[in-house]
A tleap script that builds the chain and sets N, CA, C and O, in Angstrom:
source leaprc.protein.ff14SB
mol = sequence {
  NMET SER LYS PRO ASP GLU LEU VAL MET MET
  GLU VAL LYS CYS PHE LEU THR GLU GLU GLU
  LYS ILE GLU ARG GLY SER GLU LEU ALA ARG
  HIE VAL GLN ASN ALA GLU MET LEU THR ASN
  GLU LYS LYS GLU ARG ALA ALA ALA TYR LYS
  THR LYS ILE ASP THR HIE ARG LEU GLU ALA
  VAL ALA LEU SER ASP ALA LEU GLN ALA GLY
  TYR GLU HIE ARG GLN ILE GLU CYS ARG LYS
  VAL ILE HIE TYR ALA LEU ARG THR VAL ASP
  PHE VAL ARG ASN ASP THR GLY GLU LEU VAL
  GLN THR ARG PRO MET GLU ILE GLY GLU ALA
  GLN GLU ASN MET PHE ASP GLU THR PRO ASN
  SER ASP GLU ARG HIE LYS GLY LYS ILE THR
  LEU LEU GLY CARG
}
set mol.1.N position { 95.307 262.479 3.707 }
set mol.1.CA position { 93.956 262.120 3.494 }
set mol.1.C position { 93.870 261.032 2.423 }
set mol.1.O position { 94.545 261.098 1.396 }
set mol.2.N position { 93.063 260.076 2.672 }
set mol.2.CA position { 92.949 258.979 1.729 }
set mol.2.C position { 91.715 259.153 0.860 }
set mol.2.O position { 90.729 259.783 1.241 }
set mol.3.N position { 91.809 258.599 -0.257 }
set mol.3.CA position { 90.712 258.653 -1.211 }
set mol.3.C position { 89.594 257.726 -0.768 }
set mol.3.O position { 89.858 256.669 -0.194 }
set mol.4.N position { 88.350 258.105 -1.025 }
set mol.4.CA position { 87.259 257.174 -0.679 }
set mol.4.C position { 87.285 255.969 -1.609 }
set mol.4.O position { 87.740 256.049 -2.750 }
set mol.5.N position { 86.797 254.880 -1.106 }
set mol.5.CA position { 86.759 253.646 -1.899 }
set mol.5.C position { 85.837 253.843 -3.113 }
set mol.5.O position { 84.784 254.476 -3.032 }
set mol.6.N position { 86.281 253.274 -4.232 }
set mol.6.CA position { 85.491 253.365 -5.464 }
set mol.6.C position { 84.584 252.133 -5.547 }
set mol.6.O position { 85.010 251.009 -5.282 }
set mol.7.N position { 83.345 252.370 -5.914 }
set mol.7.CA position { 82.386 251.280 -6.060 }
set mol.7.C position { 82.384 250.801 -7.508 }
set mol.7.O position { 82.290 251.611 -8.430 }
set mol.8.N position { 82.489 249.470 -7.714 }
set mol.8.CA position { 82.481 248.886 -9.050 }
set mol.8.C position { 81.529 247.695 -9.066 }
set mol.8.O position { 81.291 247.063 -8.038 }
set mol.9.N position { 80.993 247.400 -10.237 }
set mol.9.CA position { 80.110 246.250 -10.397 }
set mol.9.C position { 80.925 245.089 -10.942 }
set mol.9.O position { 81.709 245.256 -11.876 }
set mol.10.N position { 80.737 243.897 -10.350 }
set mol.10.CA position { 81.443 242.700 -10.773 }
set mol.10.C position { 80.500 241.502 -10.705 }
set mol.10.O position { 79.564 241.459 -9.907 }
set mol.11.N position { 80.781 240.540 -11.564 }
set mol.11.CA position { 80.037 239.291 -11.472 }
set mol.11.C position { 80.695 238.433 -10.416 }
set mol.11.O position { 81.895 238.160 -10.445 }
set mol.12.N position { 79.852 238.017 -9.478 }
set mol.12.CA position { 80.365 237.234 -8.362 }
set mol.12.C position { 79.476 236.014 -8.182 }
set mol.12.O position { 78.258 236.101 -8.331 }
set mol.13.N position { 80.070 234.902 -7.869 }
set mol.13.CA position { 79.315 233.679 -7.647 }
set mol.13.C position { 78.461 233.837 -6.394 }
set mol.13.O position { 78.948 234.159 -5.310 }
set mol.14.N position { 77.125 233.589 -6.597 }
set mol.14.CA position { 76.202 233.690 -5.475 }
set mol.14.C position { 75.389 232.412 -5.403 }
set mol.14.O position { 74.828 231.996 -6.416 }
set mol.15.N position { 75.307 231.798 -4.291 }
set mol.15.CA position { 74.522 230.591 -4.123 }
set mol.15.C position { 73.061 230.970 -3.960 }
set mol.15.O position { 72.725 231.921 -3.254 }
set mol.16.N position { 72.194 230.210 -4.625 }
set mol.16.CA position { 70.765 230.502 -4.602 }
set mol.16.C position { 70.140 230.031 -3.295 }
set mol.16.O position { 70.471 228.977 -2.750 }
set mol.17.N position { 69.230 230.857 -2.826 }
set mol.17.CA position { 68.454 230.450 -1.657 }
set mol.17.C position { 67.359 229.491 -2.147 }
set mol.17.O position { 67.135 229.369 -3.351 }
set mol.18.N position { 66.685 228.819 -1.218 }
set mol.18.CA position { 65.596 227.909 -1.598 }
set mol.18.C position { 64.497 228.674 -2.340 }
set mol.18.O position { 63.946 228.169 -3.318 }
set mol.19.N position { 64.187 229.841 -1.900 }
set mol.19.CA position { 63.160 230.661 -2.550 }
set mol.19.C position { 63.580 231.029 -3.971 }
set mol.19.O position { 62.758 230.989 -4.887 }
set mol.20.N position { 64.859 231.389 -4.165 }
set mol.20.CA position { 65.362 231.726 -5.501 }
set mol.20.C position { 65.355 230.502 -6.420 }
set mol.20.O position { 65.093 230.629 -7.616 }
set mol.21.N position { 65.643 229.319 -5.869 }
set mol.21.CA position { 65.607 228.093 -6.660 }
set mol.21.C position { 64.189 227.832 -7.177 }
set mol.21.O position { 64.009 227.464 -8.338 }
set mol.22.N position { 63.192 228.021 -6.324 }
set mol.22.CA position { 61.795 227.826 -6.728 }
set mol.22.C position { 61.419 228.831 -7.808 }
set mol.22.O position { 60.768 228.473 -8.789 }
set mol.23.N position { 61.823 230.080 -7.635 }
set mol.23.CA position { 61.563 231.132 -8.644 }
set mol.23.C position { 62.193 230.773 -9.982 }
set mol.23.O position { 61.537 230.838 -11.022 }
set mol.24.N position { 63.471 230.394 -9.952 }
set mol.24.CA position { 64.171 230.049 -11.188 }
set mol.24.C position { 63.539 228.820 -11.854 }
set mol.24.O position { 63.455 228.760 -13.081 }
set mol.25.N position { 63.105 227.862 -11.072 }
set mol.25.CA position { 62.455 226.662 -11.607 }
set mol.25.C position { 61.147 227.011 -12.310 }
set mol.25.O position { 60.858 226.484 -13.384 }
set mol.26.N position { 60.363 227.891 -11.711 }
set mol.26.CA position { 59.104 228.321 -12.339 }
set mol.26.C position { 59.380 229.072 -13.634 }
set mol.26.O position { 58.702 228.858 -14.638 }
set mol.27.N position { 60.366 229.942 -13.610 }
set mol.27.CA position { 60.727 230.707 -14.799 }
set mol.27.C position { 61.237 229.767 -15.907 }
set mol.27.O position { 60.914 229.946 -17.081 }
set mol.28.N position { 62.026 228.780 -15.519 }
set mol.28.CA position { 62.541 227.792 -16.471 }
set mol.28.C position { 61.378 227.041 -17.128 }
set mol.28.O position { 61.362 226.869 -18.347 }
set mol.29.N position { 60.422 226.600 -16.336 }
set mol.29.CA position { 59.266 225.866 -16.860 }
set mol.29.C position { 58.478 226.724 -17.845 }
set mol.29.O position { 58.034 226.233 -18.883 }
set mol.30.N position { 58.302 228.015 -17.519 }
set mol.30.CA position { 57.596 228.927 -18.430 }
set mol.30.C position { 58.322 229.045 -19.767 }
set mol.30.O position { 57.692 229.005 -20.824 }
set mol.31.N position { 59.629 229.189 -19.722 }
set mol.31.CA position { 60.410 229.310 -20.962 }
set mol.31.C position { 60.361 228.028 -21.794 }
set mol.31.O position { 60.264 228.091 -23.020 }
set mol.32.N position { 60.426 226.881 -21.145 }
set mol.32.CA position { 60.358 225.602 -21.861 }
set mol.32.C position { 58.978 225.459 -22.518 }
set mol.32.O position { 58.882 225.043 -23.672 }
set mol.33.N position { 57.916 225.802 -21.787 }
set mol.33.CA position { 56.558 225.722 -22.351 }
set mol.33.C position { 56.399 226.680 -23.530 }
set mol.33.O position { 55.837 226.308 -24.560 }
set mol.34.N position { 56.889 227.906 -23.386 }
set mol.34.CA position { 56.784 228.881 -24.487 }
set mol.34.C position { 57.558 228.419 -25.717 }
set mol.34.O position { 57.084 228.546 -26.846 }
set mol.35.N position { 58.757 227.879 -25.485 }
set mol.35.CA position { 59.567 227.392 -26.603 }
set mol.35.C position { 58.845 226.238 -27.309 }
set mol.35.O position { 58.840 226.175 -28.538 }
set mol.36.N position { 58.237 225.328 -26.543 }
set mol.36.CA position { 57.510 224.193 -27.118 }
set mol.36.C position { 56.291 224.688 -27.901 }
set mol.36.O position { 56.011 224.208 -29.000 }
set mol.37.N position { 55.581 225.640 -27.330 }
set mol.37.CA position { 54.405 226.197 -27.997 }
set mol.37.C position { 54.801 226.874 -29.313 }
set mol.37.O position { 54.129 226.688 -30.327 }
set mol.38.N position { 55.865 227.640 -29.307 }
set mol.38.CA position { 56.336 228.302 -30.522 }
set mol.38.C position { 56.832 227.286 -31.560 }
set mol.38.O position { 56.634 227.472 -32.761 }
set mol.39.N position { 57.469 226.226 -31.096 }
set mol.39.CA position { 57.925 225.172 -32.009 }
set mol.39.C position { 56.731 224.511 -32.696 }
set mol.39.O position { 56.757 224.274 -33.904 }
set mol.40.N position { 55.690 224.216 -31.924 }
set mol.40.CA position { 54.482 223.613 -32.506 }
set mol.40.C position { 53.804 224.568 -33.483 }
set mol.40.O position { 53.351 224.152 -34.549 }
set mol.41.N position { 53.736 225.833 -33.123 }
set mol.41.CA position { 53.136 226.839 -34.010 }
set mol.41.C position { 53.930 226.944 -35.310 }
set mol.41.O position { 53.356 227.066 -36.392 }
set mol.42.N position { 55.253 226.897 -35.191 }
set mol.42.CA position { 56.117 226.951 -36.371 }
set mol.42.C position { 55.862 225.741 -37.277 }
set mol.42.O position { 55.794 225.885 -38.498 }
set mol.43.N position { 55.721 224.545 -36.679 }
set mol.43.CA position { 55.455 223.338 -37.456 }
set mol.43.C position { 54.110 223.433 -38.169 }
set mol.43.O position { 53.997 223.064 -39.338 }
set mol.44.N position { 53.083 223.930 -37.462 }
set mol.44.CA position { 51.756 224.070 -38.068 }
set mol.44.C position { 51.795 225.039 -39.247 }
set mol.44.O position { 51.233 224.772 -40.309 }
set mol.45.N position { 52.462 226.156 -39.041 }
set mol.45.CA position { 52.560 227.136 -40.134 }
set mol.45.C position { 53.377 226.592 -41.291 }
set mol.45.O position { 53.043 226.809 -42.455 }
set mol.46.N position { 54.454 225.881 -40.965 }
set mol.46.CA position { 55.278 225.292 -42.022 }
set mol.46.C position { 54.461 224.282 -42.822 }
set mol.46.O position { 54.571 224.220 -44.046 }
set mol.47.N position { 53.641 223.489 -42.129 }
set mol.47.CA position { 52.801 222.505 -42.815 }
set mol.47.C position { 51.773 223.209 -43.698 }
set mol.47.O position { 51.506 222.777 -44.819 }
set mol.48.N position { 51.198 224.301 -43.181 }
set mol.48.CA position { 50.217 225.055 -43.965 }
set mol.48.C position { 50.882 225.659 -45.202 }
set mol.48.O position { 50.313 225.620 -46.293 }
set mol.49.N position { 52.065 226.210 -45.040 }
set mol.49.CA position { 52.773 226.781 -46.182 }
set mol.49.C position { 53.195 225.703 -47.166 }
set mol.49.O position { 53.152 225.913 -48.378 }
set mol.50.N position { 53.605 224.543 -46.646 }
set mol.50.CA position { 53.980 223.434 -47.528 }
set mol.50.C position { 52.785 223.026 -48.380 }
set mol.50.O position { 52.930 222.770 -49.576 }
set mol.51.N position { 51.613 222.964 -47.772 }
set mol.51.CA position { 50.403 222.612 -48.516 }
set mol.51.C position { 50.124 223.638 -49.606 }
set mol.51.O position { 49.795 223.279 -50.737 }
set mol.52.N position { 50.258 224.922 -49.262 }
set mol.52.CA position { 50.028 225.982 -50.249 }
set mol.52.C position { 51.044 225.896 -51.389 }
set mol.52.O position { 50.688 226.026 -52.560 }
set mol.53.N position { 52.290 225.679 -51.039 }
set mol.53.CA position { 53.352 225.581 -52.046 }
set mol.53.C position { 53.109 224.374 -52.951 }
set mol.53.O position { 53.220 224.478 -54.173 }
set mol.54.N position { 52.774 223.222 -52.346 }
set mol.54.CA position { 52.512 222.015 -53.129 }
set mol.54.C position { 51.335 222.204 -54.077 }
set mol.54.O position { 51.358 221.713 -55.206 }
set mol.55.N position { 50.307 222.913 -53.621 }
set mol.55.CA position { 49.145 223.190 -54.468 }
set mol.55.C position { 49.562 223.994 -55.700 }
set mol.55.O position { 49.150 223.684 -56.818 }
set mol.56.N position { 50.364 225.006 -55.493 }
set mol.56.CA position { 50.835 225.825 -56.619 }
set mol.56.C position { 51.715 225.008 -57.564 }
set mol.56.O position { 51.641 225.169 -58.782 }
set mol.57.N position { 52.532 224.148 -57.010 }
set mol.57.CA position { 53.393 223.313 -57.857 }
set mol.57.C position { 52.569 222.342 -58.698 }
set mol.57.O position { 52.865 222.136 -59.875 }
set mol.58.N position { 51.532 221.741 -58.097 }
set mol.58.CA position { 50.658 220.831 -58.848 }
set mol.58.C position { 49.934 221.563 -59.968 }
set mol.58.O position { 49.821 221.043 -61.078 }
set mol.59.N position { 49.445 222.763 -59.689 }
set mol.59.CA position { 48.778 223.567 -60.718 }
set mol.59.C position { 49.757 223.911 -61.841 }
set mol.59.O position { 49.403 223.875 -63.019 }
set mol.60.N position { 50.985 224.243 -61.463 }
set mol.60.CA position { 52.002 224.575 -62.465 }
set mol.60.C position { 52.296 223.369 -63.353 }
set mol.60.O position { 52.457 223.520 -64.564 }
set mol.61.N position { 52.366 222.182 -62.770 }
set mol.61.CA position { 52.618 220.967 -63.546 }
set mol.61.C position { 51.458 220.708 -64.508 }
set mol.61.O position { 51.677 220.371 -65.671 }
set mol.62.N position { 50.220 220.867 -64.019 }
set mol.62.CA position { 49.044 220.642 -64.877 }
set mol.62.C position { 49.027 221.630 -66.042 }
set mol.62.O position { 48.744 221.246 -67.177 }
set mol.63.N position { 49.326 222.887 -65.769 }
set mol.63.CA position { 49.363 223.900 -66.831 }
set mol.63.C position { 50.489 223.616 -67.820 }
set mol.63.O position { 50.314 223.768 -69.029 }
set mol.64.N position { 51.628 223.209 -67.309 }
set mol.64.CA position { 52.760 222.874 -68.168 }
set mol.64.C position { 52.426 221.699 -69.073 }
set mol.64.O position { 52.735 221.716 -70.265 }
set mol.65.N position { 51.787 220.667 -68.497 }
set mol.65.CA position { 51.380 219.499 -69.293 }
set mol.65.C position { 50.409 219.906 -70.399 }
set mol.65.O position { 50.536 219.460 -71.540 }
set mol.66.N position { 49.433 220.759 -70.053 }
set mol.66.CA position { 48.443 221.210 -71.044 }
set mol.66.C position { 49.129 221.987 -72.163 }
set mol.66.O position { 48.814 221.794 -73.337 }
set mol.67.N position { 50.050 222.850 -71.809 }
set mol.67.CA position { 50.762 223.621 -72.830 }
set mol.67.C position { 51.593 222.713 -73.737 }
set mol.67.O position { 51.616 222.887 -74.955 }
set mol.68.N position { 52.265 221.758 -73.133 }
set mol.68.CA position { 53.122 220.858 -73.905 }
set mol.68.C position { 52.286 219.954 -74.815 }
set mol.68.O position { 52.643 219.746 -75.975 }
set mol.69.N position { 51.174 219.414 -74.296 }
set mol.69.CA position { 50.340 218.501 -75.077 }
set mol.69.C position { 49.443 219.241 -76.058 }
set mol.69.O position { 49.091 218.700 -77.107 }
set mol.70.N position { 49.071 220.472 -75.728 }
set mol.70.CA position { 48.185 221.245 -76.582 }
set mol.70.C position { 46.713 221.017 -76.296 }
set mol.70.O position { 45.859 221.545 -77.007 }
set mol.71.N position { 46.399 220.238 -75.264 }
set mol.71.CA position { 44.998 220.016 -74.881 }
set mol.71.C position { 44.939 219.768 -73.376 }
set mol.71.O position { 45.954 219.529 -72.722 }
set mol.72.N position { 43.688 219.834 -72.842 }
set mol.72.CA position { 43.439 219.498 -71.448 }
set mol.72.C position { 42.053 218.880 -71.343 }
set mol.72.O position { 41.214 219.075 -72.223 }
set mol.73.N position { 41.815 218.146 -70.286 }
set mol.73.CA position { 40.508 217.535 -70.065 }
set mol.73.C position { 39.656 218.499 -69.253 }
set mol.73.O position { 40.118 219.082 -68.272 }
set mol.74.N position { 38.378 218.661 -69.684 }
set mol.74.CA position { 37.438 219.550 -68.998 }
set mol.74.C position { 36.115 218.831 -68.826 }
set mol.74.O position { 35.817 217.881 -69.550 }
set mol.75.N position { 35.327 219.282 -67.870 }
set mol.75.CA position { 33.970 218.783 -67.692 }
set mol.75.C position { 33.064 219.542 -68.662 }
set mol.75.O position { 32.865 220.748 -68.512 }
set mol.76.N position { 32.521 218.844 -69.646 }
set mol.76.CA position { 31.661 219.450 -70.666 }
set mol.76.C position { 30.331 218.689 -70.669 }
set mol.76.O position { 30.307 217.460 -70.594 }
set mol.77.N position { 29.238 219.429 -70.756 }
set mol.77.CA position { 27.926 218.795 -70.810 }
set mol.77.C position { 27.762 218.074 -72.147 }
set mol.77.O position { 27.966 218.654 -73.214 }
set mol.78.N position { 27.385 216.786 -72.065 }
set mol.78.CA position { 27.212 215.956 -73.262 }
set mol.78.C position { 25.852 215.271 -73.218 }
set mol.78.O position { 25.293 215.029 -72.148 }
set mol.79.N position { 25.332 214.965 -74.403 }
set mol.79.CA position { 24.089 214.208 -74.544 }
set mol.79.C position { 24.438 212.734 -74.674 }
set mol.79.O position { 25.373 212.366 -75.385 }
set mol.80.N position { 23.684 211.904 -73.989 }
set mol.80.CA position { 23.838 210.454 -74.096 }
set mol.80.C position { 22.764 209.982 -75.073 }
set mol.80.O position { 21.569 210.093 -74.800 }
set mol.81.N position { 23.204 209.457 -76.209 }
set mol.81.CA position { 22.284 209.016 -77.256 }
set mol.81.C position { 22.378 207.506 -77.369 }
set mol.81.O position { 23.433 206.955 -77.682 }
set mol.82.N position { 21.246 206.839 -77.106 }
set mol.82.CA position { 21.223 205.374 -77.150 }
set mol.82.C position { 20.637 204.925 -78.486 }
set mol.82.O position { 19.556 205.363 -78.880 }
set mol.83.N position { 21.370 204.040 -79.183 }
set mol.83.CA position { 20.922 203.469 -80.461 }
set mol.83.C position { 20.582 202.000 -80.197 }
set mol.83.O position { 21.457 201.134 -80.191 }
set mol.84.N position { 19.289 201.745 -79.980 }
set mol.84.CA position { 18.871 200.382 -79.632 }
set mol.84.C position { 19.118 199.406 -80.778 }
set mol.84.O position { 19.511 198.263 -80.544 }
set mol.85.N position { 18.896 199.840 -81.990 }
set mol.85.CA position { 19.088 198.939 -83.135 }
set mol.85.C position { 20.558 198.535 -83.269 }
set mol.85.O position { 20.861 197.380 -83.568 }
set mol.86.N position { 21.463 199.479 -83.050 }
set mol.86.CA position { 22.905 199.196 -83.155 }
set mol.86.C position { 23.483 198.662 -81.843 }
set mol.86.O position { 24.607 198.160 -81.808 }
set mol.87.N position { 22.703 198.775 -80.769 }
set mol.87.CA position { 23.133 198.383 -79.429 }
set mol.87.C position { 24.390 199.142 -79.007 }
set mol.87.O position { 25.317 198.571 -78.431 }
set mol.88.N position { 24.398 200.452 -79.310 }
set mol.88.CA position { 25.518 201.311 -78.941 }
set mol.88.C position { 25.003 202.557 -78.225 }
set mol.88.O position { 23.821 202.896 -78.295 }
set mol.89.N position { 25.921 203.224 -77.537 }
set mol.89.CA position { 25.617 204.480 -76.858 }
set mol.89.C position { 26.640 205.508 -77.316 }
set mol.89.O position { 27.847 205.274 -77.239 }
set mol.90.N position { 26.149 206.653 -77.797 }
set mol.90.CA position { 27.021 207.751 -78.211 }
set mol.90.C position { 26.951 208.867 -77.178 }
set mol.90.O position { 25.910 209.086 -76.559 }
set mol.91.N position { 28.066 209.570 -76.997 }
set mol.91.CA position { 28.115 210.770 -76.162 }
set mol.91.C position { 28.517 211.921 -77.078 }
set mol.91.O position { 29.575 211.886 -77.706 }
set mol.92.N position { 27.663 212.941 -77.149 }
set mol.92.CA position { 27.840 214.053 -78.077 }
set mol.92.C position { 27.909 215.351 -77.275 }
set mol.92.O position { 27.058 215.615 -76.426 }
set mol.93.N position { 28.939 216.159 -77.559 }
set mol.93.CA position { 29.076 217.455 -76.869 }
set mol.93.C position { 27.897 218.346 -77.212 }
set mol.93.O position { 27.520 218.461 -78.378 }
set mol.94.N position { 27.308 218.981 -76.192 }
set mol.94.CA position { 26.192 219.899 -76.413 }
set mol.94.C position { 26.641 221.202 -77.062 }
set mol.94.O position { 25.895 221.793 -77.842 }
set mol.95.N position { 27.835 221.650 -76.752 }
set mol.95.CA position { 28.284 222.955 -77.261 }
set mol.95.C position { 28.726 222.908 -78.719 }
set mol.95.O position { 28.507 223.866 -79.461 }
set mol.96.N position { 29.350 221.794 -79.143 }
set mol.96.CA position { 29.865 221.734 -80.517 }
set mol.96.C position { 29.196 220.672 -81.371 }
set mol.96.O position { 29.327 220.693 -82.595 }
set mol.97.N position { 28.479 219.741 -80.748 }
set mol.97.CA position { 27.867 218.655 -81.495 }
set mol.97.C position { 28.846 217.559 -81.862 }
set mol.97.O position { 28.490 216.633 -82.591 }
set mol.98.N position { 30.066 217.645 -81.375 }
set mol.98.CA position { 31.111 216.668 -81.689 }
set mol.98.C position { 30.863 215.355 -80.962 }
set mol.98.O position { 30.520 215.353 -79.780 }
set mol.99.N position { 31.037 214.228 -81.668 }
set mol.99.CA position { 30.928 212.905 -81.069 }
set mol.99.C position { 32.164 212.674 -80.212 }
set mol.99.O position { 33.285 212.706 -80.718 }
set mol.100.N position { 31.969 212.445 -78.929 }
set mol.100.CA position { 33.081 212.293 -77.998 }
set mol.100.C position { 33.442 210.825 -77.808 }
set mol.100.O position { 34.616 210.459 -77.762 }
set mol.101.N position { 32.405 209.986 -77.700 }
set mol.101.CA position { 32.682 208.575 -77.416 }
set mol.101.C position { 31.514 207.724 -77.905 }
set mol.101.O position { 30.358 208.145 -77.860 }
set mol.102.N position { 31.831 206.538 -78.364 }
set mol.102.CA position { 30.825 205.521 -78.694 }
set mol.102.C position { 31.238 204.252 -77.973 }
set mol.102.O position { 32.404 203.859 -78.006 }
set mol.103.N position { 30.279 203.617 -77.323 }
set mol.103.CA position { 30.579 202.372 -76.612 }
set mol.103.C position { 29.424 201.397 -76.784 }
set mol.103.O position { 28.313 201.805 -77.123 }
set mol.104.N position { 29.675 200.110 -76.552 }
set mol.104.CA position { 28.590 199.131 -76.625 }
set mol.104.C position { 27.581 199.382 -75.503 }
set mol.104.O position { 27.940 199.850 -74.422 }
set mol.105.N position { 26.342 199.070 -75.771 }
set mol.105.CA position { 25.280 199.237 -74.801 }
set mol.105.C position { 25.480 198.239 -73.654 }
set mol.105.O position { 25.855 197.090 -73.887 }
set mol.106.N position { 25.233 198.675 -72.435 }
set mol.106.CA position { 25.314 197.787 -71.279 }
set mol.106.C position { 23.987 197.050 -71.120 }
set mol.106.O position { 22.969 197.473 -71.668 }
set mol.107.N position { 23.999 195.964 -70.380 }
set mol.107.CA position { 22.810 195.135 -70.223 }
set mol.107.C position { 21.634 195.944 -69.682 }
set mol.107.O position { 20.520 195.837 -70.194 }
set mol.108.N position { 21.873 196.741 -68.666 }
set mol.108.CA position { 20.807 197.546 -68.062 }
set mol.108.C position { 20.217 198.533 -69.036 }
set mol.108.O position { 19.013 198.788 -69.002 }
set mol.109.N position { 21.033 199.096 -69.905 }
set mol.109.CA position { 20.540 200.051 -70.897 }
set mol.109.C position { 19.678 199.356 -71.943 }
set mol.109.O position { 18.697 199.933 -72.413 }
set mol.110.N position { 20.021 198.146 -72.307 }
set mol.110.CA position { 19.243 197.403 -73.296 }
set mol.110.C position { 17.872 197.052 -72.732 }
set mol.110.O position { 16.888 197.014 -73.472 }
set mol.111.N position { 17.800 196.796 -71.441 }
set mol.111.CA position { 16.537 196.445 -70.812 }
set mol.111.C position { 15.630 197.662 -70.646 }
set mol.111.O position { 14.408 197.517 -70.621 }
set mol.112.N position { 16.202 198.848 -70.533 }
set mol.112.CA position { 15.405 200.060 -70.400 }
set mol.112.C position { 14.453 200.207 -71.576 }
set mol.112.O position { 13.334 200.689 -71.400 }
set mol.113.N position { 14.861 199.811 -72.748 }
set mol.113.CA position { 14.059 199.938 -73.952 }
set mol.113.C position { 12.719 199.247 -73.785 }
set mol.113.O position { 11.699 199.760 -74.247 }
set mol.114.N position { 12.701 198.091 -73.132 }
set mol.114.CA position { 11.475 197.317 -72.989 }
set mol.114.C position { 10.426 198.059 -72.167 }
set mol.114.O position { 9.229 197.909 -72.412 }
set mol.115.N position { 10.856 198.845 -71.212 }
set mol.115.CA position { 9.927 199.462 -70.277 }
set mol.115.C position { 9.739 200.955 -70.485 }
set mol.115.O position { 8.691 201.491 -70.124 }
set mol.116.N position { 10.715 201.642 -71.054 }
set mol.116.CA position { 10.670 203.090 -71.132 }
set mol.116.C position { 10.084 203.625 -72.428 }
set mol.116.O position { 9.508 204.713 -72.440 }
set mol.117.N position { 10.218 202.893 -73.499 }
set mol.117.CA position { 9.746 203.431 -74.774 }
set mol.117.C position { 8.250 203.232 -74.909 }
set mol.117.O position { 7.725 202.171 -74.571 }
set mol.118.N position { 7.566 204.249 -75.400 }
set mol.118.CA position { 6.148 204.077 -75.708 }
set mol.118.C position { 6.045 203.645 -77.155 }
set mol.118.O position { 6.550 204.334 -78.041 }
set mol.119.N position { 5.409 202.530 -77.410 }
set mol.119.CA position { 5.368 202.003 -78.780 }
set mol.119.C position { 4.521 202.891 -79.681 }
set mol.119.O position { 3.569 203.525 -79.225 }
set mol.120.N position { 4.876 202.932 -80.973 }
set mol.120.CA position { 4.053 203.694 -81.926 }
set mol.120.C position { 2.827 202.859 -82.271 }
set mol.120.O position { 2.704 201.725 -81.808 }
set mol.121.N position { 1.945 203.386 -83.054 }
set mol.121.CA position { 0.660 202.715 -83.310 }
set mol.121.C position { 0.851 201.379 -84.015 }
set mol.121.O position { 0.087 200.448 -83.761 }
set mol.122.N position { 1.852 201.249 -84.898 }
set mol.122.CA position { 2.071 199.979 -85.593 }
set mol.122.C position { 2.533 198.897 -84.616 }
set mol.122.O position { 2.096 197.749 -84.695 }
set mol.123.N position { 3.430 199.281 -83.688 }
set mol.123.CA position { 3.970 198.312 -82.741 }
set mol.123.C position { 2.941 197.895 -81.700 }
set mol.123.O position { 3.030 196.797 -81.149 }
set mol.124.N position { 1.963 198.756 -81.422 }
set mol.124.CA position { 0.956 198.439 -80.420 }
set mol.124.C position { 0.114 197.236 -80.835 }
set mol.124.O position { -0.343 196.472 -79.985 }
set mol.125.N position { -0.088 197.070 -82.123 }
set mol.125.CA position { -0.960 196.013 -82.607 }
set mol.125.C position { -0.227 194.714 -82.893 }
set mol.125.O position { -0.855 193.688 -83.152 }
set mol.126.N position { 1.111 194.753 -82.846 }
set mol.126.CA position { 1.871 193.532 -83.112 }
set mol.126.C position { 1.597 192.518 -82.004 }
set mol.126.O position { 1.587 192.854 -80.820 }
set mol.127.N position { 1.380 191.303 -82.406 }
set mol.127.CA position { 1.182 190.244 -81.436 }
set mol.127.C position { -0.240 190.123 -80.935 }
set mol.127.O position { -0.529 189.210 -80.162 }
set mol.128.N position { -1.144 191.005 -81.340 }
set mol.128.CA position { -2.529 190.929 -80.912 }
set mol.128.C position { -3.365 190.283 -82.005 }
set mol.128.O position { -3.100 190.424 -83.198 }
set mol.129.N position { -4.323 189.611 -81.573 }
set mol.129.CA position { -5.250 189.002 -82.553 }
set mol.129.C position { -6.390 189.971 -82.786 }
set mol.129.O position { -7.042 190.419 -81.843 }
set mol.130.N position { -6.622 190.286 -84.023 }
set mol.130.CA position { -7.725 191.174 -84.367 }
set mol.130.C position { -8.754 190.344 -85.117 }
set mol.130.O position { -8.456 189.726 -86.140 }
set mol.131.N position { -9.945 190.344 -84.597 }
set mol.131.CA position { -11.008 189.592 -85.247 }
set mol.131.C position { -11.649 190.480 -86.289 }
set mol.131.O position { -12.022 191.620 -86.013 }
set mol.132.N position { -11.773 189.945 -87.487 }
set mol.132.CA position { -12.378 190.722 -88.559 }
set mol.132.C position { -13.872 190.831 -88.341 }
set mol.132.O position { -14.515 189.870 -87.919 }
set mol.133.N position { -14.402 191.942 -88.614 }
set mol.133.CA position { -15.825 192.167 -88.479 }
set mol.133.C position { -16.227 192.533 -87.086 }
set mol.133.O position { -17.421 192.698 -86.839 }
set mol.134.N position { -15.387 192.662 -86.228 }
set mol.134.CA position { -15.752 193.076 -84.869 }
set mol.134.C position { -15.102 194.334 -84.485 }
set mol.134.O position { -15.305 194.819 -83.372 }
savepdb mol mol.pdb
quit
């Protein structure tokens, strides 16, 4: 009596039918599209993370500079004080009263005086002729 044949699995070269070629082509296209989509998503996320990282690095540099220098620039409310007689403009901090900057008056600022100031009683009469007895 002979033994029955044993069944084994082996890789064997098989030629694709036309239908199998179409199936494999569609599957290939899907994989290429998915890989491209994932690559683009990876680039977008990498760019977003790069932006976040760069932002933190810039903040770190600014903080380091402030620590090293011992000061930093801030937006502080200041009063603009115009001195028409001196033809200068002062900027004074509202919180501390400290003089921040003095600069020469600009042409437009000098002209504002002519139209914006209300003259006091002495200046109102300058240049007018007053008839005595009337």
